[in-house]
C-alpha positions, 0 to 999 in steps of 0.5 A: 700682379698676383695670379689670383687677382688676374683670375678674379678680374677675368671672371668678373669681365666674363660675367659682366660681358655676358654672351660674347656672340652679341654685337656690343661695343664697349669702347663707348665706356672709354670715349664719348666720341671715338666709338660713335660710328660703331654704334650709329653706323656699324650697328653695334649695341652701345655698352653704356645702354641698359640692360648691358650698361647702366645709363638710360638713353637720356643720360647718353644724349646728355654725355654725347651732347657735351662733345661740342663743348669739348672741341 
């Protein structure tokens, strides 16, 4: 991968993540189930939820509710 691509993508990641001192769990963007304890038990902000992410609480409820169907 060219260096300029790595630099560009790193800059985008820093911009999207914002303040790194915030306790935000971005794992929920990767797995609908694996990181729920981080959000609901450990108190991390869900990286899917506005203003960090682009999902509403209603959309997340639908997405998370589908876990039962996947089992």
